[in-house]
C-alpha positions, 0 to 999 in steps of 0.5 A: 626708898626700900626698892631701887631700880636702874637700867642701861642698855648696850650693843651686844659687843664685849668691849662696850658691854663689859665697860658698862657692866663694870660701871653698873656693878659699882652702883649695884654691888652683888647682893642676895636680894638683887634681881638682874633682868636681861632683855634682848631682841637678838638671837642667842648667838649674839649674846653668848660672849657677854652673858657669862660676865653677868654671873661673874659680876653678881654671883649672889644675885638672881640673874635671869633674862629672856629674848623679847620684842622691842626694848622698853626703856626710859626713852624711845624704843631700842631695837638690837640692843641689850637692856639690863635692869637691876632691882634691889630689895631690902626684905624680899627674897628671890628664887628662880627655877627653869625647865624645858617646855613640854606639851603637858603644861599642867605637869610643867606648871606644877614642877615649876612653881611647887618647889619655889612657892612658900606661904610668903610668896607674893609674886611669880615673874614668868617668862616663856617662849611658845607659839601655843595660843592657850597656856591656861594649864601652865598656871593651873597648879599655882592658881588652885593652890595659891590663888593670891600669888600674882603671876606676871610677865608673859610669852616673850616671843611666839617662836619655839626657838626663843631663849631664856637666860638662867643659871649662866646659860642661854636655854632655848624653848624653856620656861623661867620663873622668879618668885618674890617672897615677902609677905609685906610686899605691896603689889598692884596689877593692871591691864590696859587695852586700847581696843574698843568693841564697836557694833553688834556681834557676828558668828564665824560661819566659815573659817580655817585656822587663820583664814577667815571667809564668812561672818553670819554667812556673808563674805568677810571683805564685803561685810567690812566694805559695807559697814566701813566704806558704803560698800566700796572696797577699802585699801588693804591697810585700812582693814587692819585698823578695824580688827575683830575681837573674839571674846570667850568668857573673860578671854579677849583675842584681837584678830587683825586682818593681815592680808586679803585672800581670794574669794573675799576672805582675810588672813588673820593674825590669830586663828578663829573657829566656826561658831566663834563670836566676834566684834569689830574693834577700834583704837585711837591714841587719845583714848589709849592715852587717857585710859593709861592716865586714869590707870596711872592716877589709880596706881598713884594711890599705892605709891609704888616704888617701881613699875614693871610693864609688859606691853604687846608688840603690836602696840609698839607700831600702833597709832597710839602716839608711840611708846614714849608718849603712851608710857609717859603717865607711868614714867611720871609715877615711878621708875619703869622697867619691862619689855615688849612681848607676844602675850601678856600675863595678867592675874585677877581674882585668883585666875591668871590669863594670857592676854593679847594686845594689852599693856600689863603694869605691875606696881611694887613697893616694900615701903610706900614711895613719895607721892609724885605729881602726875601729868594729866591729859585734856579729854579728847572729844573722841573719848566720850564719843567712843564711850557713847557708842560703847554704852549704846551698844551695851544698851542694845545688847541689854535690850536683846538680852531682855528680849531673849529672856522674854522669849525663853519665858514664853517658850517655857510657858508654851512648853508647859502648856505643850506638856499638859493635857487641857481635858484632864489637866494631866501631864501628857506623853511629852512630859512623861518622856521628860520625866523618863529622861531626867529621872524627875521626881524619881527614876521610873521603872514600870509603866501601865498603859490603860486604854479606853477601847470604845472612846470613838464610839462614845464620841459618835454616840453621845458627842465629844463633850460627853467623851471629854467629860468621861476622860476627865472623870476617869482621870480623877478616879484613877488618881483617887484609886491609886493611893489605896491600890499601890504601896508607893506614890505613882504618877498619872499621865495622858498618852494617846487620846484614849490612853492613860499611862501610870508610872511607879518607882522601884519602891513598888514591886513588879508584882504589887504594881501588876496586882494594883493595875489589875484591880484598877482596871476592874474597878473602872469597868464598873463605871457607876461611881465614875461619872459626874453626869447623872444622865449618863451614869449607869448607861454609858459602858466603857471597855478598858484594856491594860498592859504593864512593863517593868524595866527588868523585863527589857532585854538584858543586852538592850540599853533602854531608851526613854520610850522603850518602857512605853513601847513595851507596855503598849505591846502588852496592852495590845496583846491583852486586847487581841486575846480578850484579857483585861490586862497583860504583862510584857513578861508574859508575851512571846519574845520577838525582840530579836526579830525587831532588832534585826528589822531595825538593823536591816532598815539601816543597812538598806537605807545606807545601800540606797544612799550609796548605790549598793543595790545590785542585780545578780542574774541566774541563768535559765538553760534550754534543752541544748544547754545554752542560756537564752534568758536570765532572771534578775535577783536583788542583792546588796553589796555592802562592807565586802559582803553580798546579802541575798533577799532572804536576809532583808526583804521580808523585814523591809516589805512593810516599810517605805523603803521597799518601793524605793528598793523595787524602783532601784532594782528596775533601774539597775537591771535595765541599765546593766542588761539592756545592751546584752544579747539575752532575755531577762526576767524581773520579779514583781509582787502585789505591792509592786503592781499597786505602785503607780510610780513604779509601773510608770517607771517600768513603762518608761524603760519599756519605751526606751528603745529596748526590745520589749519582748526581751523583758519578762515580768514574773508574778508570784501566783500566790501573792499577785493574783489575790486582787485579780481584777486590779492587777489584770488591768495593769498587766494588760497595759504592760503587755501591750508594750511588748513584754512577756508574762511569767507566773512564778511558784505555780502549784505552791498554793491553791491555784485558781486555774481559770484566773491564771489561764485568763491572764494568758501567761507566756511562762509558767514556773513550776514551784520548787516544792514540786521539782525538789522531790520528783525523783522520789514522789510519784504524786509530784511526777504526775502533777508536773507531767499534767501541768507540762502537758497542759502548758504545751497544749496552750503554747505556754513555756515551762521552767523547772526551778530548783533543779539540784541534781542530774537525776532531777534534770533527767526527769524534767527533760523527759517530761518536756519542760522548756527551761531549767534553772537551779544551783546545780546548773548555775548560781546567781552571779554578778552581771560582769561575771556573766559577761566575762564567762557566759556559762554553757552546759551542753554536756549535761543536756547531751 
């Protein structure tokens, strides 16, 4: 035989070890093609006295080793001993490299393999110790540059402190590689697993590292009990016989339930992440032995001279009949060496994998060995049973895959119909958005929105059948005209029920596209050659308006989305319609993009403020003639990111949206909550929109009936807003005043005032608009008007409030006129309720 192997083991003591090393050295004298492998399940300190002798006895040989699990020898498992295996080659050159472990595995792999690998390299035996679960990057360089090189060995322990031996030194936390250079070296690599997947797959829905709680939303212990023991609890040890197999592509990891957790979970041997797919797995000794027998039979055709096996530590204590019985087929095939480890390397199809719970076998030969008779096993009845189960599951999986494929096919058909307009046969807006996102068939840079403005009237007058025929004829006419009007290909889509969308690529200039769309609109307005129905030709008028938008017309600081071009084209069309134009460009519209962006930003901020309780009432004092504060006005604020935002920042932008009533509702709740127990009256502001909101009015009534002195509450209505729908609001106001609250008319005098209607409401307060108060010291007209209003209110027993008092001069004027209450930044700015309670403002010195 060209390749020879022999092994012996000894207790790590100098006397016993040196004697056996001497005997072994005489059988395998020093030689450059000699590989001495040392495996030990012992700490480095226990081996320090004996390991230097290996280098002394075999100075030319490659002497390497590693800490591992139990020793794999020709007999039973050896624990606590050192296993020495000598492999002698005739034509195979050996080289080794050892480097410290590092986090950058891709760089480590290149540094390890690049100096060793040549064109004659066939095998790279690799040993390392680390707790990392994924070591694929370690082999990326050699797999990419030399995919035919077999990498074997394994992660010898899962502890960082595990050691390797090379260059006469024991080196913890290192990685060791030995290369075999011989282009004629015959290699065969196999991987065996005794675990077989059973049943359907499950999705991890709750897990944290190695703690698993739920599969498909069900507690994992209860799921085990249901499927394995008729819903009765199993013994803790029984769960281990049915681990979970996690499959990620070609990678398989066995996750064994180690311990029960409170709450119905398991502590697993390997981590799982939420979203992982797993299956139950099971093993049986007969299946494992039969699998190895068949594998050994296949390997016998290669007539190997020696075998190296790296077996999983978990298999050493499994119910597979023990390692001696399990490995018998391999030992009958060829001399066997190797070790138990915590992860087994297997190379297949140019890719190296770190397997779990496998037995990997490497067959080597320089010259084919003699054929050996193999021990055969009689097939156990459980073997075909498990194969039957597995094949049945495969059939079920295939049925599911076929069903999924059918569902996908039906879904594609549904989407195709969903993206196609049945009347015109054109792709619809959904199809256009898909083209905009995917740039298929080419990037769309400009859009024309063409709308039939009177389609509803046509349907009502002639019926929907004629309207549909019109749309079909228009669709065909547009497609017929486009090749003549545009220098490039354009696509037509149907947007809304009465809208066509024409799109073009950059090859068509902006000017050419607009000119072509203008001519198209003009031609289609003359419908005499459009309609196929003789009875409506020259009788049925159609009114068209168009708008175009180009990608270059979008704001430069705006990242365009799929719909932005469509929105811009629609805005241009509406602009044309309102200005009685046949067509308009987005470029010609007055800019309002900043206003829109501000609106979107504030919608987001207000939505966040409502969700995070950041809406807060500030209060501004109203001073009486003595300088005291008997009343305050509640003003909305948003406190967000350390800043206070006033209504001028957001209220007008939010009013047209559905957020506004929620904002008003929150303001009512917070104001009553914060002020109901304070010894002060307070005012809440309302608009026409608020008074028309039934839910808001009912909330206000609930607060007024909650035990608060209702006369402390004043409802303030903006005169120019709230009195336009007088009859509607008068009834609502009357209902609220019956509950005891008071009424104030805000901004009185700011616009045209229907004095009769205002007085019909019999308000308790009139707030003089700031535009009148602001110029009292300079405008005689303002002084006359304010004086008359104050006199009228005094005659009608209505209190007056002067707002926007901004100086001592203004304050003196309104005091002389007989105004009852005074408000303004000069007297006190709006403040948080807590600040008001801590230091209630007094201004007696100003009113003395």
